C-alpha positions as CSV (number, residue, x, y, z in Angstrom):
1,M,46.2,91.1,251.1
2,R,44.9,87.5,250.9
3,E,41.3,88.7,251.4
4,R,41.9,91.4,248.8
5,E,43.0,88.5,246.4
6,D,40.3,86.3,247.3
7,R,37.7,89.2,246.7
8,V,38.9,90.0,243.3
9,T,39.3,86.2,242.2
10,E,35.6,85.7,243.2
11,L,34.6,88.8,241.3
12,F,36.3,87.5,238.2
13,R,35.2,84.1,238.7
14,R,31.6,85.4,238.6
15,H,31.8,88.3,236.3
16,A,34.6,88.0,233.8
17,D,32.5,86.2,231.2
18,D,29.7,88.9,231.2
19,I,32.4,91.6,231.0
20,H,34.1,89.7,228.2
21,A,30.8,89.6,226.2
22,Y,30.1,93.2,226.6
23,A,33.9,94.0,225.9
24,T,33.6,91.9,222.7
25,W,30.3,93.6,221.6
26,R,32.1,97.2,222.2
27,V,35.6,96.7,220.7
28,G,35.7,93.3,219.0
29,R,37.3,89.8,220.0
30,Q,40.6,91.1,219.1
31,D,40.6,93.7,222.2
32,A,38.0,92.2,224.5
33,A,40.6,90.1,226.6
34,D,42.6,93.5,227.2
35,V,39.5,95.3,228.4
36,V,38.6,92.5,230.6
37,G,42.1,92.8,232.1
38,E,42.2,96.4,232.3
39,V,38.7,96.1,234.2
40,F,39.8,93.8,236.8
41,L,43.1,95.7,237.3
42,V,40.7,98.8,238.0
43,A,38.9,96.4,240.4
44,W,42.1,95.6,242.1
45,R,43.2,99.0,242.8
46,S,39.8,100.2,243.6
47,L,38.5,97.3,245.5
48,E,37.5,99.4,248.6
49,R,35.2,101.4,246.3
50,V,32.9,98.3,245.3
51,R,30.0,97.9,247.4
52,A,28.8,94.3,248.3
53,G,25.8,93.6,246.2
54,E,26.7,96.2,243.4
55,E,29.8,94.7,242.1
56,R,28.2,93.6,238.6
57,G,26.9,96.9,237.7
58,W,30.2,98.7,239.1
59,L,32.3,96.4,236.8
60,F,30.0,97.1,233.8
61,G,30.5,100.7,234.5
62,V,34.3,100.4,234.6
63,A,34.4,98.3,231.4
64,R,32.1,101.1,229.7
65,N,34.6,103.6,230.8
66,V,37.6,101.4,229.5
67,V,35.9,101.0,226.1
68,L,35.2,104.9,226.0
69,A,38.8,105.6,226.8
70,R,40.1,103.1,224.1
71,R,37.7,104.9,221.6
72,R,39.2,108.2,222.5
73,Q,42.7,106.8,221.7
74,G,41.5,105.3,218.5
75,A,41.5,101.7,219.5
76,A,38.0,100.7,219.3
77,A,36.3,98.8,216.7
78,A,32.6,98.2,215.8
79,A,31.5,94.8,216.9
80,L,27.9,94.9,216.6
81,D,27.9,93.3,213.4
82,E,30.4,90.5,214.8
83,R,28.0,90.0,217.6
84,V,24.9,89.4,215.3
85,V,26.7,87.1,212.9
86,T,28.2,84.8,215.5
87,S,25.3,84.5,217.8
88,T,24.1,80.9,217.7
89,V,21.4,80.0,215.0
90,A,18.8,77.2,215.8
91,E,19.2,74.5,213.3
92,D,15.7,73.6,212.5
93,G,16.3,73.4,208.6
94,P,17.0,75.5,205.8
95,D,13.7,77.5,206.0
96,R,14.3,78.2,209.6
97,L,18.0,79.2,209.1
98,A,16.9,81.5,206.2
99,D,14.4,83.3,208.4
100,D,16.8,83.7,211.4
101,V,19.3,85.4,208.9
102,A,16.5,87.6,207.5
103,L,15.2,88.4,211.0
104,R,18.8,89.5,212.2
105,D,19.6,91.5,209.0
106,Q,16.4,93.5,209.6
107,V,17.3,93.8,213.2
108,R,20.9,94.9,212.4
109,R,19.6,97.4,209.8
110,A,17.3,98.8,212.2
111,L,19.8,99.1,215.0
112,D,22.2,100.7,212.4
113,A,19.4,103.4,211.7
114,L,19.6,104.3,215.3
115,G,21.9,106.7,217.0
116,A,24.9,105.4,219.3
117,R,23.4,106.4,222.5
118,D,19.8,104.4,221.4
119,R,21.7,101.4,220.3
120,E,24.1,101.3,223.5
121,V,20.7,101.5,225.9
122,L,18.9,98.7,223.9
123,V,21.9,96.4,223.5
124,T,22.9,96.9,227.3
125,A,19.2,96.1,228.3
126,A,18.7,93.3,226.0
127,W,21.9,91.2,225.6
128,F,23.8,91.5,228.9
129,D,20.8,90.8,231.4
130,L,21.5,93.7,233.5
131,T,18.9,95.0,236.0
132,P,17.7,98.6,235.4
133,A,19.7,99.9,238.3
134,E,23.1,98.0,236.8
135,A,22.4,99.4,233.5
136,A,21.9,102.8,234.6
137,R,25.1,102.6,236.5
138,V,26.9,101.1,233.4
139,L,25.8,104.1,231.3
140,G,26.6,106.5,233.9
141,V,23.0,108.0,234.4
142,S,20.1,107.8,237.2
143,R,17.7,105.0,237.2
144,P,14.8,107.3,236.0
145,T,16.9,108.6,233.1
146,Y,17.8,105.3,232.1
147,A,14.4,104.3,232.2
148,V,13.2,107.0,230.0
149,R,16.0,106.5,227.7
150,L,15.4,103.0,227.3
151,H,11.6,103.7,226.5
152,R,12.5,106.4,223.9
153,A,15.1,104.1,222.3
154,R,12.5,101.0,222.1
155,N,10.2,103.6,220.2
156,R,12.7,104.7,217.7
157,F,13.9,101.1,217.3
158,R,10.2,100.1,216.6
159,A,9.7,102.7,214.1
160,A,13.3,102.0,212.2
161,Y,12.2,98.3,212.3
162,E,8.9,99.0,210.9
163,R,10.6,101.1,208.1
164,V,13.1,98.3,207.2
165,T,10.5,95.6,206.9
166,K,8.1,98.0,204.9
167,D,10.9,98.8,202.6
168,E,12.1,95.3,202.2
169,S,8.3,94.3,201.6
170,E,8.0,96.7,198.9
171,A,11.2,95.6,197.2
172,W,9.9,92.1,197.3
173,S,6.6,92.8,195.6
174,T,8.6,94.6,192.9
175,I,10.7,91.6,192.4
176,R,7.7,89.3,192.4
177,N,5.8,91.5,189.9
178,P,8.5,92.5,187.3
179,V,7.5,94.5,184.2
180,T,6.8,92.0,181.3
181,V,9.7,92.2,178.8
182,G,8.6,94.1,176.0
183,E,5.7,95.7,177.5
184,G,5.3,99.4,176.3
185,L,7.6,98.9,173.4
186,D,4.9,98.8,170.8
187,E,5.0,102.3,170.3
188,Y,8.5,102.4,169.4
189,R,8.0,99.9,166.6
């Protein structure tokens, strides 16, 4: 019993912060601690199924399943915007801050244009520093399937991001070159 307790304690010490970050992204801050608690309860109950060296990926997989179960029960909330808004901004002055805000907004809009599956693959790969094998396990797919999904999601993100920046660029050119007030009104006089 003591060995089991020590192992779960060590798993918690090493991985709880990462699981909490993942849960925050998926269900929001208000429910993230509950997800972490459920994940480590499952770990306690299923400790014999956790292979040494594969704990992190297994815990992320459990976290994903807990989140999906909560969604099916209607308890999940969208936390991607929260994650983007609350991530740290380098304070290199007002211009840098404005550029960072604009870039985050562009990335958020490009991510919003993607399907949930593409967003999940991209965010799992980029924000949680998982190996491809761990990420595949989290998503419940084989490693080659994960690699294909990631490749396709990156291509779709690139296209969505280009559309967002192009649309923004066109909008700014319209704002910078407004029609002169009164232009074209001579024919009505």
